[in-house]
C-alpha positions, 0 to 999 in steps of 0.5 A: 260735545253730543252725547247719545244713548241707544236702545230702549234705555234712551226712552223716558221710563216709569218710576218702577225699580227696574225702569229706574236701574235701567235709566241709572245704567243708561246715565252712567254709560252716557257719562263715561262716553262723554268723559272718555271723549273729553279726555282724548281731546274732544274725540269720540267714544262709543260703548257697546254692550253684549247681548244680556245673558250671552258670554259666548265667543259669538256674542252679539253686541248693540250700541249703548252710549256714544259721544263726540258725534254731531248727531245720534244718526251719525253715532249709529252709522259709525257704530254699524261700520265697526261692528265686525271689529267689535264682535272680534274684540268681544271674543278676547280680553285684550285691548286692540288698535285698529284703523278707523272706518272711513266715516271716522277718518277725521275724528280718529286720525290716530286710530281707534282703541277697542277696550273689552269690558271685562270683569271676572273673565266675563266680557260685557262689551266694548268701549271704542275711543278715537282721537284726531291728535296723539294721546297725552301721557297717562290717557291710556291708564285713565281710559283702561280705568274707565273700561274697568269701571264700566265692566263692573257696572254692566256686571252689576246690572246683570247680577241685580237682574239675576237677583230680582229673577231669583227672588221672584222664583223664591217667592213662588216656590219655597226652595231652601236652595234658592235661599242660598243662591240669593245669599251668594248673589247678595254677596257678589253685589256687595263685593261689586259695590265696593269695587265700584267705590274703589274705582271712583276713588282711583279716578278721582285721584287721577283727575286730581293729579292731572288738574294739579299738573295743569295748573302747577305747569301754567303757573311755573311757565307764566312766571318766567315768561312774564319776566322775559317779556318785561325784560324785552320791553324794557330793553326796546324802550330804554335802549332803543337808540343804541340798538341796531335795526336787526337787533330791534327786529329780533327782539320784536319777534321774540316779544311777539313770540313770547306774548303768543305763548303766554296767550296760549297758556292762558287759553289752556288754563281758561279752558281747564277752569271752565271744565272744572266750573271754576271760572265765575261769570262777573256781570258789570256795565260795559261800552261794547263799541269801546270793547270792539275798538280795543280788540281791533287795537289788539291785533293792529300789528298783525293787520299792519302785516296784511293788506286789510281793512276792518269796518264796523256795522253797529245798529245805532244808537247802541245801548250800554249793556251789562255782562261779563266785560273780561269774557266778552272782550276775550271772545271778541279778540279771539274771533278777530285774531282768527279772522286776521290770521286767515285773511291775508288781504281783503276785509273784515267786518264786525257787526253788532246789535242788541235786540230783545235782551240779546246781544248778537255779534258776528266777525265776517272775513274774506279769507281762505274760507273753510270747506263743509267737511272741516266746518263741523270740527272747527270748535274741537280742541286742538283742531286746525283747518290749515295744519301746515307750518305756515306762520298764518296757521301758527297756534294751538287750535284752541281759539274757537274752542274757547270762544264756544266755551265762553259763549256757552258759559255766558248762556249763549250760542255760536254759529259759523258759515263759510265758503272756500275762497269767499270767507267765513262768518263766526257769530254769537248771541248771548242775553244781556241786560241793559245798563 
């Protein structure tokens, strides 16, 4: 997810105290924007700050940080389109929900939430958050806490600057009144430090509850689901001759649905573990051509329902390599499953080679293709190009997201090229060792 910072704070700074404070604030704003965009399912977040020292009803604002955009220019364009609504939000203290500008229609389908950054009745800026999917329960509280923390940080930065000015003035003019003002400012800064610690503690508790919920629900769902799948397999293998054809068809459909559901749960859990940095990389020897054969076998039932042929283009001799066997197998399966799902007839070609310490692999299909407007979003969580209720588009929209995260975890990169009605090619390149 791209995160950008606007204004002078984004430039390299010197080692002076003021420059360091500016850089620290910019880092905090970037982190808050990226975290907020992630919490709304890979959406967008923009942080605007009011002009320094301006707390009037007509306060101006400028973009300080953004996340979820393909480039800094895209973030600036979106911010420019939103400025009238941002300025209106600065005049009050209540959150607002607005329709997104045309440029953000895909990224913020559910609307834009504008949260004023308020601390002690002073509005320091606005945080704008948009998502292409409805927010999860509790997400609104998370965003409100982030906005509260940003308000404290911005007010803290204001007080630090004021304290520095007061100290400089006190050094030039030995005025007893200045000492009293410095004492009050120092007390206010200390109080804000305490408030920041409390906000961090609260966010940590909320994040822990969310993580515990994901892990527990995944475990509670997978355990009975595994039992159901094993029971269906047992009936199909042990009572096959006594079952009628309609019964066999129903059981096989239930088995397919249960397996797909279990795979979705595993994808969700894997994504969560990657984000928590709890999915380790385990390097071992592997035979990559055999792994391709296993991936093709895994989707054979789906291939059989379509008029599809699968071919392989492997540069020979193909050496044995060392990488993470499980993750590479998962990447191959997800790419092949996605290609089969959106290719009702035609061809799928898997190409791979090892060169200069890099494994390059691609899955190319002759399916429905992806229009240019959708291509920038296909790696987003829960995003589906074909969101109709047709069986081919069934799924949670996590496959390509997990592909990107797994490839990134293996220190590689992923690419996509597509043309509507012609087909799609998704490839990846990762560093490998020769066995």
